[in-house]
C-alpha positions in Angstrom: 4.4 3.8 -24.2 0.6 4.0 -23.9 -0.5 1.5 -21.3 -3.7 0.6 -23.1 -5.8 1.6 -20.1 -8.4 4.4 -20.1 -9.4 6.1 -16.9 -10.3 9.7 -16.1 -7.0 10.1 -14.3 -4.9 8.8 -17.2 -6.9 10.9 -19.7 -6.1 13.9 -17.5 -2.4 13.2 -17.9 -2.7 12.4 -21.6 -3.9 15.9 -22.3 -0.3 17.1 -22.1 -1.2 20.1 -20.0 -0.3 18.9 -16.5 2.1 21.1 -14.6 5.7 19.8 -14.3 5.5 19.6 -10.5 2.6 17.2 -10.6 4.1 15.1 -13.4 7.3 14.8 -11.4 5.3 13.7 -8.4 3.4 11.1 -10.5 6.8 10.0 -11.9 7.9 9.3 -8.3 4.9 7.0 -7.9 2.9 9.1 -5.4 0.0 10.2 -7.5 -2.1 7.2 -8.4 -4.3 5.6 -5.7 -4.5 2.2 -7.5 -2.0 -0.3 -8.9 -3.3 -0.1 -12.5 -3.1 3.6 -12.6 0.3 3.8 -10.8 1.9 1.5 -13.4 0.0 3.1 -16.3 1.2 6.6 -15.3 4.8 5.5 -15.0 4.5 3.9 -18.5 3.3 7.2 -19.9 5.9 9.3 -18.0 9.0 7.3 -19.1 8.4 8.9 -22.5 7.9 12.4 -21.0 9.6 15.2 -23.0 11.2 16.4 -19.8 14.3 14.1 -19.3 14.3 14.5 -15.6 10.7 13.3 -15.4 11.3 10.5 -17.7 14.4 9.5 -15.7 12.4 9.7 -12.4 9.6 7.5 -13.8 12.2 4.9 -15.0 13.9 4.9 -11.6 10.5 4.5 -9.8 9.7 1.5 -12.0 13.0 -0.2 -10.8 12.0 0.4 -7.2 8.8 -1.7 -7.5 9.3 -5.1 -5.8 9.8 -7.5 -8.6 7.8 -10.3 -7.1 4.8 -7.9 -6.7 5.1 -6.7 -10.2 5.3 -10.2 -11.7 2.3 -11.3 -9.7 0.4 -8.2 -10.8 1.2 -8.9 -14.5 -0.2 -12.4 -14.1 -3.7 -11.0 -13.3 -6.3 -11.3 -15.9 -7.0 -7.6 -15.8 -3.4 -6.6 -16.7 -3.4 -5.2 -20.2 -1.5 -6.7 -23.1 0.4 -3.4 -23.4 1.5 -3.6 -19.8 2.8 -7.1 -20.3 4.7 -6.1 -23.4 6.2 -3.1 -21.8 7.5 -4.9 -18.8 8.6 -7.9 -21.0 10.9 -5.4 -22.7 12.3 -4.6 -19.3 12.9 -8.3 -18.5 9.9 -8.8 -16.3 7.5 -11.6 -17.1 4.1 -12.6 -15.4 4.4 -14.9 -12.5 2.8 -18.4 -12.4 0.4 -17.3 -9.7 -1.5 -14.0 -10.1 -1.8 -11.4 -7.3 -5.1 -11.0 -5.5 -7.6 -8.6 -7.2 -6.7 -5.7 -5.0 -6.2 -2.1 -5.9 -3.4 -1.0 -3.6 -0.4 0.7 -5.3 2.6 -1.6 -5.8 4.9 1.1 -4.4 4.0 3.2 -1.4 5.4 6.7 -1.2 5.5 8.2 2.3 5.6 11.9 3.5 9.2 12.7 4.3 10.8 15.3 6.4 12.8 16.3 3.3 9.5 17.7 2.0 9.9 20.7 4.3 11.5 22.5 1.4 8.1 22.7 -0.3 6.9 25.4 2.1 9.7 27.7 1.0 8.5 27.9 -2.6 4.8 28.8 -3.0 5.0 28.2 -6.7 5.4 24.4 -6.2 2.2 22.6 -6.8 2.0 19.2 -5.2 -0.8 16.9 -3.9 -0.5 14.4 -1.1 -2.5 11.2 -1.4 -2.7 9.3 1.8 -4.5 6.3 3.1 -4.9 8.1 6.4 -6.1 11.7 6.8 -5.7 12.2 10.5 -5.3 15.6 12.1 -1.5 15.4 12.3 -0.9 14.2 8.8 -3.1 16.7 7.1 -1.8 19.6 9.2 1.7 18.6 8.6 1.1 18.4 4.8 -0.4 21.9 4.8 2.5 23.2 6.8 5.0 21.7 4.5 3.4 23.4 1.5 1.2 20.7 -0.2 -1.5 22.5 -2.2 -3.8 19.5 -2.1 -4.5 16.6 0.3 -6.7 13.8 -0.9 -7.6 10.4 0.5 -6.4 7.4 -1.5 -9.9 6.1 -1.2 -11.3 9.2 -2.9 -13.2 8.7 -6.2 -11.4 9.6 -9.3 -13.6 12.6 -9.9 -12.5 14.1 -6.5 -8.9 13.5 -7.3 -9.2 15.1 -10.7 -11.0 18.0 -9.3 -8.2 18.5 -6.8 -5.6 18.3 -9.5 -7.4 20.8 -11.6 -7.8 23.2 -8.6 -4.1 23.0 -7.8 -3.2 23.5 -11.5 -5.2 26.7 -11.4 -3.3 27.9 -8.3 -6.0 27.0 -5.8 -5.8 24.6 -2.9 -7.8 21.4 -2.3 -7.6 20.1 1.2 -9.8 17.1 2.2 -11.0 17.7 5.7 -9.5 15.4 8.3 -11.5 13.8 11.1 -12.1 16.3 13.8 -10.5 15.8 17.2 -9.1 18.0 19.9 -5.3 18.3 19.4 -3.0 17.9 22.4 -1.3 21.0 23.7 2.0 20.5 21.8 0.1 20.0 18.5 -2.1 23.1 19.2 1.0 25.2 19.9 2.7 24.0 16.7 -0.5 24.5 14.6 -1.0 28.0 16.1 2.5 28.9 14.9 1.4 28.5 11.3 -0.9 31.5 11.6 1.6 33.6 9.7 1.4 31.2 6.7 -2.0 32.5 5.7 -2.0 34.0 2.2 -3.5 37.4 1.7 -6.7 35.9 0.3 -7.0 33.5 3.2 -6.5 36.5 5.6 -9.5 38.2 3.8 -11.6 35.1 4.2 -10.8 34.8 7.9 -11.6 38.5 8.5 -15.0 38.0 6.8 -15.6 35.0 8.9 -15.0 37.1 12.0 -17.6 39.5 10.6 -20.0 36.5 10.7 -20.3 36.4 6.9 -21.7 33.3 5.3 -19.9 31.4 2.6 -22.2 32.9 -0.1 -21.6 36.4 1.3 -17.9 35.9 1.3 -18.0 34.6 -2.3 -20.0 37.8 -3.3 -17.6 40.1 -1.5 -14.5 38.6 -3.0 -16.0 37.9 -6.4 -15.2 34.2 -6.3 -17.2 31.0 -6.4 -18.7 29.4 -3.2 -16.5 26.4 -4.0 -13.4 28.5 -3.9 -14.5 30.0 -0.6 -15.0 26.6 1.0 -11.5 25.6 -0.2 -10.0 28.7 1.4 -11.9 28.1 4.6 -10.6 24.5 4.8 -7.1 25.7 4.2 -7.4 28.4 6.9 -8.7 25.9 9.4 -5.9 23.4 8.7 -3.2 26.1 8.9 -4.6 27.4 12.2 -4.9 23.9 13.6 -8.7 24.2 14.3 -11.7 22.1 13.2 -14.5 24.6 12.8 -15.2 28.1 11.6 -16.0 29.2 15.1 -12.7 28.0 16.4 -10.9 29.8 13.6 -12.8 33.0 14.4 -12.0 32.7 18.2 -8.3 32.1 17.5 -8.2 35.0 15.0 -9.7 37.4 17.5 -7.7 36.1 20.4 -4.4 36.6 18.6 -5.4 39.9 17.0 -5.3 38.6 13.5 -8.8 40.0 12.8 -11.1 42.3 14.8 -14.9 42.1 14.8 -16.5 45.2 13.3 -13.7 46.0 10.9 -13.7 45.6 7.1 -11.3 43.1 5.6 -8.2 44.4 3.8 -9.1 44.8 0.1 -7.3 42.5 -2.3 -4.3 43.7 -4.2 -4.6 43.9 -8.0 -2.1 41.0 -8.3 -3.9 38.7 -5.9 -5.4 35.5 -7.3 -8.7 34.2 -5.9 
């Protein structure tokens, strides 16, 4: 059922071209940063043509605390379509409306079970988090999330991240810089083997002191794509700057100053 709400995020899903992985993630309640969009996405996805996605959206709706949902439906900004949809599910607005807040009604947390993501590079998922500290972002990248976006990000940034992941790229929002403790550093350094061939090329060019524009020209990609690759490299290596990434690469023999980067294979995607 259409929720009767128009936002750029909902319109993105209405296009009918969103990858199954991302639709499934939205059906589990973890995609929308705000209550209106979380409910509206679930309303859209209960009618998804994929029965597993429709079933997941229906199950997520049943997980939302009933009192919170009833209070939300009592708000003046809850659409008529939303009230009708939930009335058909036996949920009526409460007598007292919820505060005019935007937090999702159901919080979905990063789980250890998500470790399976890193085993399948074809999986395209985005983590939305209220906190983007060093450990959380690094862990998400290690687990295989292709995007990490703050729940406070503007819709335009979220949609840009979704589109980048849809196209096979990554979109990692930089976490606040801080020096990791020794165990974190050792764990992050262990992810050096997770660099993709393209990320390896970008790192090798950084070691050659190439600028972002020079890297973009050498690899025939956009400067935006280069910045995305650099952010991903830094997170995977557990560092917070290009200079740290270069120092770590040289120290561990991943790249050597004065050598040309390995040319891309014909099948490699920028």
